[in-house]
C-alpha positions as CSV (number, residue, x, y, z in Angstrom):
1,M,0.0,0.0,0.0
2,S,1.0,3.6,-0.4
3,T,2.4,5.6,2.4
4,I,0.0,7.8,4.3
5,R,1.0,11.5,3.7
6,L,-2.2,13.3,4.8
7,I,-4.5,12.6,7.8
8,V,-7.7,14.6,7.7
9,G,-10.1,14.8,10.7
10,L,-13.6,15.9,9.9
11,G,-15.7,18.2,12.1
12,N,-17.4,21.6,12.2
13,P,-15.5,24.8,13.3
14,G,-16.6,27.0,16.2
15,P,-17.0,26.6,20.0
16,E,-20.6,25.5,19.7
17,Y,-19.6,22.3,17.9
18,L,-16.5,21.6,19.9
19,Q,-17.9,18.8,22.0
20,T,-20.4,17.4,19.5
21,R,-20.3,13.8,18.2
22,H,-19.8,15.1,14.6
23,N,-16.4,16.4,15.6
24,A,-14.9,13.0,16.4
25,G,-12.5,13.4,13.4
26,F,-11.3,16.7,14.8
27,W,-10.6,15.0,18.2
28,L,-8.6,12.3,16.6
29,V,-6.3,14.7,14.6
30,E,-5.8,16.9,17.7
31,E,-4.8,13.9,19.8
32,F,-2.5,12.6,17.0
33,A,-0.8,16.0,16.8
34,R,-0.4,16.2,20.6
35,R,1.2,12.7,20.8
36,H,3.8,13.9,18.3
37,G,4.4,17.3,20.0
38,Q,2.6,19.3,17.3
39,T,-0.2,21.9,17.4
40,L,-2.5,22.5,14.5
41,Q,-2.2,26.1,13.1
42,P,-4.5,28.1,10.9
43,E,-3.5,27.9,7.2
44,T,-5.8,30.0,5.0
45,K,-4.7,28.6,1.7
46,F,-5.8,25.2,2.8
47,F,-9.0,26.4,4.4
48,G,-8.2,24.7,7.7
49,H,-5.8,24.1,10.5
50,T,-2.7,22.1,9.7
51,A,0.4,20.5,11.2
52,R,3.3,18.6,9.8
53,L,5.0,15.5,11.3
54,Q,8.5,14.6,10.2
55,K,10.5,11.8,11.7
56,S,12.6,9.0,10.2
57,S,10.6,7.8,7.2
58,W,7.5,9.9,8.0
59,D,6.4,13.1,6.4
60,V,2.8,13.4,7.2
61,R,0.5,16.4,7.2
62,L,-2.6,16.8,9.4
63,L,-5.6,18.8,8.4
64,Q,-8.8,19.9,10.1
65,P,-11.0,21.5,7.4
66,M,-12.6,24.8,8.7
67,T,-15.2,24.8,5.9
68,F,-18.0,23.0,7.8
69,M,-18.5,19.3,7.3
70,N,-20.4,19.3,3.9
71,K,-17.6,21.4,2.3
72,S,-14.7,19.4,3.7
73,G,-13.5,18.5,0.2
74,K,-12.5,22.1,-0.5
75,A,-9.7,22.0,2.1
76,V,-8.7,18.4,1.3
77,A,-8.4,19.1,-2.4
78,A,-6.4,22.3,-1.8
79,L,-3.8,20.7,0.4
80,A,-3.6,17.4,-1.6
81,N,-3.2,19.2,-4.9
82,F,-0.6,21.6,-3.6
83,F,1.6,18.8,-2.2
84,K,0.7,16.3,-5.0
85,I,-0.8,13.8,-2.5
86,Q,-2.8,11.0,-4.2
87,A,-6.1,9.6,-2.9
88,D,-4.6,6.4,-1.6
89,E,-2.1,8.5,0.5
90,I,-4.9,10.1,2.4
91,L,-6.6,8.9,5.6
92,V,-9.9,10.6,6.7
93,A,-11.1,10.2,10.2
94,Y,-14.8,10.8,10.9
95,D,-17.8,9.9,13.1
96,E,-19.7,6.7,12.2
97,L,-23.3,6.2,13.2
98,D,-23.3,2.5,12.3
99,L,-20.6,1.7,14.9
100,P,-21.2,2.0,18.7
101,P,-19.0,4.2,20.9
102,G,-15.8,2.3,21.8
103,V,-15.4,0.9,18.3
104,A,-13.4,2.2,15.4
105,K,-12.6,0.6,12.0
106,F,-10.4,1.2,9.1
107,K,-11.8,1.0,5.6
108,T,-10.4,1.8,2.1
109,G,-12.6,3.3,-0.6
110,G,-16.3,2.6,-1.1
111,G,-19.3,4.8,-0.8
112,S,-20.0,7.7,1.6
113,G,-22.5,5.8,3.8
114,G,-24.5,9.0,3.7
115,H,-21.8,11.0,5.4
116,N,-21.7,14.5,3.8
117,G,-18.0,15.1,4.6
118,I,-17.0,11.9,2.9
119,K,-19.3,12.6,-0.1
120,D,-17.8,16.1,-0.6
121,I,-14.2,14.8,-0.3
122,T,-14.8,12.1,-2.9
123,A,-16.3,14.7,-5.3
124,A,-13.5,17.3,-4.7
125,I,-10.5,15.0,-5.2
126,G,-12.3,13.0,-7.9
127,S,-11.8,9.6,-6.2
128,P,-13.3,7.5,-3.4
129,D,-10.0,5.5,-3.0
130,F,-8.8,7.2,0.2
131,H,-8.5,5.4,3.5
132,R,-11.1,6.0,6.2
133,L,-11.1,5.7,9.9
134,R,-14.7,5.3,11.1
135,I,-15.0,6.3,14.8
136,G,-18.2,4.9,16.3
137,I,-20.6,7.3,17.9
138,G,-23.7,5.1,18.0
139,H,-27.1,5.7,16.4
140,P,-30.1,7.4,17.9
141,G,-32.4,4.7,16.6
142,H,-34.3,6.6,13.9
143,K,-33.1,8.7,11.0
144,S,-35.3,11.6,11.9
145,K,-33.2,12.0,15.0
146,V,-29.7,11.8,13.3
147,T,-29.1,15.5,12.8
148,G,-29.8,16.4,16.5
149,Y,-27.8,13.4,17.6
150,V,-24.6,14.0,15.7
151,L,-24.7,17.7,16.6
152,G,-25.3,16.9,20.2
153,K,-22.9,16.2,23.1
154,A,-22.4,12.6,24.1
155,P,-23.1,11.5,27.7
156,A,-19.9,11.1,29.8
157,S,-19.9,7.3,29.6
158,D,-20.0,7.4,25.7
159,Q,-17.4,10.2,25.6
160,H,-15.1,8.1,27.7
161,L,-15.4,5.1,25.3
162,M,-14.8,7.4,22.3
163,D,-11.8,9.0,23.9
164,D,-10.3,5.6,24.6
165,T,-10.9,4.4,21.1
166,I,-9.3,7.6,19.6
167,T,-6.2,7.0,21.8
168,Q,-6.0,3.4,20.5
169,A,-6.7,4.5,16.9
170,C,-3.7,7.0,17.1
171,S,-1.4,4.0,17.9
172,S,-2.9,2.0,15.0
173,I,-2.4,4.9,12.6
174,E,1.3,4.8,13.4
175,L,1.4,1.2,12.0
176,L,-0.6,2.4,9.0
177,I,1.9,5.2,8.3
178,N,4.6,2.6,8.4
179,G,2.8,0.8,5.6
180,D,1.3,-2.1,7.6
181,M,-2.4,-1.9,7.0
182,R,-3.0,-5.4,8.1
183,A,-1.3,-4.9,11.5
184,A,-3.1,-1.6,11.9
185,Q,-6.5,-3.2,11.3
186,Q,-5.8,-6.2,13.5
187,Q,-4.7,-3.9,16.4
188,L,-7.7,-1.5,16.1
189,H,-10.4,-4.0,15.2
190,S,-9.6,-6.3,18.1
191,F,-9.6,-3.3,20.6
192,K,-12.6,-3.0,22.9
193,A,-12.9,0.2,24.9
194,Q,-14.0,-0.4,28.5
195,S,-16.8,1.5,30.1
196,E,-15.9,3.3,33.4
197,N,-18.5,1.3,35.3
């Protein structure tokens, strides 16, 4: 597989969205930057906040699009085009309704699953062949409740599970950057976050 050169975390900008489930991708990129001693900085030409991680064989850029979720592709395409990063060198982390809190899974290519951020990135870069990290946030039970649910704050018990999963996912991403998708998947997919109770 190609080396990962860009990790994108999806979310919505602004303090009112900070703690909402839809920002799970933002949380992951922030945690990954923190683990590697970096802070995301505003970069207007890429319509988002970015950081760069360089060590041994790594040269990875991190991106939080500040365009709102359904325009995420604008930022991803701007950065990917500038640095000539191909679709299969991109990992996009985002919230996944179809997985419970405490579970995250890697996936490569495929449809958007109804996720507006993924849909927009696919259109903007002209390919669905990027890698995805789906962070489970659970489902409210009925599609009419989805908008309020993803834009709502998770209860502390669910947040604890998501935070643990994001920590584990950061470790698995390191394997992925080193080119070992199978090891990354095995490590992450066998992980089960423990509730606080």
